[in-house]
C-alpha positions as CSV (number, residue, x, y, z in Angstrom):
1,M,72.5,124.1,-335.2
2,R,71.0,122.2,-338.2
3,I,73.7,123.6,-340.5
4,A,76.4,122.5,-338.1
5,L,74.9,119.0,-338.0
6,L,74.7,118.8,-341.8
7,F,78.4,119.9,-342.1
8,G,79.4,117.4,-339.5
9,C,77.6,114.6,-341.3
10,A,79.1,115.7,-344.6
11,A,82.6,115.6,-343.1
12,I,82.0,112.1,-341.9
13,I,80.7,111.0,-345.3
14,F,83.7,112.4,-347.2
15,A,86.1,110.9,-344.7
16,S,84.4,107.5,-345.1
17,M,84.5,107.8,-348.9
18,E,88.2,108.6,-348.9
19,A,88.8,105.4,-346.8
20,A,86.6,103.4,-349.2
21,F,88.7,104.6,-352.2
22,A,91.8,103.1,-350.7
23,H,90.9,99.8,-352.4
24,T,92.2,97.5,-349.8
25,S,90.5,94.5,-348.1
26,I,91.6,92.9,-344.8
27,Y,91.0,89.3,-343.9
28,T,91.8,87.8,-340.5
29,T,91.7,84.4,-338.8
30,T,92.5,82.5,-335.6
31,L,94.6,79.4,-336.0
32,S,94.1,76.3,-333.9
33,G,94.1,72.5,-333.9
34,P,90.3,72.2,-333.6
35,N,90.0,74.2,-336.8
36,E,92.0,71.5,-338.7
37,F,90.3,68.7,-340.6
38,P,90.2,66.3,-338.9
39,A,90.4,68.3,-335.7
40,N,93.4,67.7,-333.4
41,P,94.1,68.4,-329.7
42,S,97.1,70.7,-330.3
43,L,97.5,73.5,-327.8
44,G,99.2,75.6,-330.4
45,T,97.6,78.9,-331.3
46,G,98.1,81.7,-333.8
47,T,96.6,84.5,-335.8
48,A,96.9,85.5,-339.4
49,K,96.0,88.6,-341.4
50,V,95.9,89.2,-345.1
51,T,95.8,92.7,-346.6
52,V,95.0,92.9,-350.3
53,D,95.8,96.1,-352.1
54,Y,93.7,96.2,-355.3
55,D,95.5,99.2,-356.7
56,L,99.0,97.6,-356.4
57,L,97.7,94.0,-356.7
58,T,99.7,93.0,-353.7
59,M,98.9,90.7,-350.7
60,R,100.6,91.2,-347.4
61,V,100.5,88.0,-345.2
62,Q,101.1,88.5,-341.4
63,A,101.1,85.6,-339.0
64,T,102.1,84.8,-335.4
65,F,102.0,81.4,-333.8
66,S,103.2,79.7,-330.5
67,G,102.8,76.5,-328.5
68,L,103.1,74.1,-331.4
69,S,103.7,70.4,-330.4
70,G,106.2,69.9,-333.3
71,N,108.6,72.0,-335.3
72,T,107.2,73.9,-338.3
73,T,107.8,72.3,-341.7
74,A,105.6,74.4,-344.0
75,S,102.9,77.1,-344.1
76,H,100.7,78.3,-346.9
77,I,97.2,79.3,-347.9
78,H,94.9,76.6,-349.3
79,G,91.7,77.0,-351.2
80,P,89.1,77.6,-352.3
81,I,87.3,74.8,-350.7
82,P,84.4,73.3,-352.7
83,A,80.8,74.1,-351.9
84,P,79.2,72.5,-349.9
85,P,82.4,71.7,-348.0
86,A,81.6,68.1,-347.0
87,N,85.4,67.7,-346.8
88,P,86.8,71.1,-346.1
89,L,90.2,70.6,-347.6
90,A,91.7,72.2,-350.7
91,G,95.0,72.3,-352.5
92,V,97.8,74.8,-351.8
93,A,97.2,78.2,-353.6
94,T,100.4,80.0,-352.5
95,P,104.1,79.0,-353.1
96,T,105.2,75.5,-352.2
97,P,106.6,73.9,-350.2
98,S,106.1,76.9,-348.0
99,F,105.8,80.7,-347.9
100,P,109.2,82.2,-348.8
101,G,111.0,83.1,-345.6
102,F,108.5,81.4,-343.2
103,P,110.2,80.4,-340.0
104,L,110.8,76.6,-340.2
105,G,112.0,74.2,-337.5
106,V,110.5,76.2,-334.6
107,Q,107.4,76.0,-332.4
108,S,106.7,79.7,-332.2
109,G,107.4,82.7,-334.4
110,S,106.0,85.4,-336.7
111,Y,105.9,86.1,-340.4
112,D,105.4,89.2,-342.5
113,Q,105.7,89.2,-346.3
114,T,104.2,91.1,-349.2
115,F,103.5,89.3,-352.4
116,D,103.1,90.7,-355.9
117,M,100.0,88.9,-357.1
118,T,100.8,89.6,-360.7
119,Q,103.8,87.3,-360.5
120,A,103.6,83.5,-361.0
121,S,106.0,83.1,-358.1
122,S,103.2,84.2,-355.7
123,F,101.2,81.1,-356.5
124,N,101.5,77.3,-356.5
125,P,101.9,76.4,-360.2
126,A,99.2,73.7,-359.8
127,F,96.8,76.3,-358.6
128,V,97.4,78.5,-361.7
129,T,96.9,75.5,-363.9
130,A,93.7,74.4,-362.2
131,N,92.2,78.0,-362.3
132,G,92.3,79.1,-365.9
133,G,96.0,78.6,-366.7
134,T,97.1,82.3,-366.3
135,V,98.2,84.3,-363.3
136,G,95.3,86.7,-363.9
137,T,92.6,84.1,-363.7
138,A,94.3,82.4,-360.7
139,M,94.5,85.8,-358.9
140,N,90.7,86.4,-359.5
141,V,89.8,82.9,-358.2
142,F,92.1,83.5,-355.1
143,F,90.6,86.9,-354.3
144,A,87.0,85.6,-354.8
145,G,87.9,82.7,-352.5
146,L,89.0,85.1,-349.8
147,D,85.8,87.1,-350.1
148,A,83.7,83.9,-349.9
149,G,85.5,82.7,-346.7
150,K,86.8,79.6,-348.6
151,M,90.6,80.2,-348.1
152,Y,92.6,79.0,-345.0
153,L,96.1,79.3,-343.7
154,N,97.7,76.1,-342.5
155,I,100.8,75.6,-340.4
156,H,102.3,72.1,-340.8
157,T,104.7,70.5,-338.2
158,T,106.8,67.4,-337.7
159,N,104.1,66.0,-335.3
160,T,101.2,66.8,-337.5
161,P,102.4,66.7,-341.2
162,G,98.8,67.3,-342.5
163,G,98.6,70.5,-340.5
164,E,98.7,71.3,-336.8
165,I,96.8,74.6,-336.8
166,R,94.7,76.4,-339.3
167,G,92.0,79.0,-339.7
168,F,89.6,80.3,-342.5
169,F,89.9,83.9,-343.4
170,T,87.0,86.3,-343.0
171,L,86.6,89.8,-344.3
172,V,87.0,92.6,-341.8
173,P,84.3,95.2,-342.3
174,E,85.7,98.5,-343.7
175,P,85.6,101.5,-341.4
176,S,83.9,103.4,-344.2
177,T,81.0,101.0,-344.2
178,L,80.6,101.3,-340.4
179,G,81.0,105.1,-340.7
180,L,78.3,105.4,-343.4
181,G,76.0,103.3,-341.1
182,V,76.5,105.7,-338.2
183,V,75.9,108.7,-340.5
184,G,72.6,107.1,-341.7
185,L,71.5,106.6,-338.1
186,L,72.4,110.2,-337.1
187,A,70.6,111.6,-340.2
188,G,67.6,109.5,-339.6
189,A,67.4,110.6,-336.0
190,A,67.8,114.3,-337.0
191,F,65.0,114.1,-339.6
192,R,62.7,112.3,-337.1
193,R,63.2,115.1,-334.6
194,R,62.5,117.7,-337.2
195,A,59.3,115.9,-338.3
196,L,58.1,115.7,-334.7
197,A,58.9,119.4,-334.2
198,I,56.9,120.4,-337.3
199,A,54.0,118.2,-336.2
């Protein structure tokens, strides 16, 4: 019974380690008017997801939105915001005037695009200049900003040129981290039972 438990725990650990070596990070956010600065009463909503692949150095941006009060004019990722964020606004980090291929002139839609983060075309030139002057340094600042929760996606519209809905990205915990936590709890419980049995 103990051997079966140990083999089961080992299988979970190896599966978790395999997932951990995938070298991807996922960040998500909910977009809304109250998340803007200053906040606005827009009934528009949306979600966004960024998947960074550290092996390929790519970033996949997925977004959906609906119910906007005006037609879309631009969308991009801003950041990183300064700390402390007394004024939580930052310059545009991704291509301007908008993400390539983002649906413009609409009040609802979706977007799915993968960017090669080793290419200057994946960034706003001003962001590169302000963050070391090379694509490599800009990429490091961008990724660090995502990890720190200092990057946000904004959707601008005709009714709200400064941004109708936005949201700050937060890192989604890796399944491997959660799996290792469960393994630790199971192993601790097993050892506790064994100690009690010996006593």
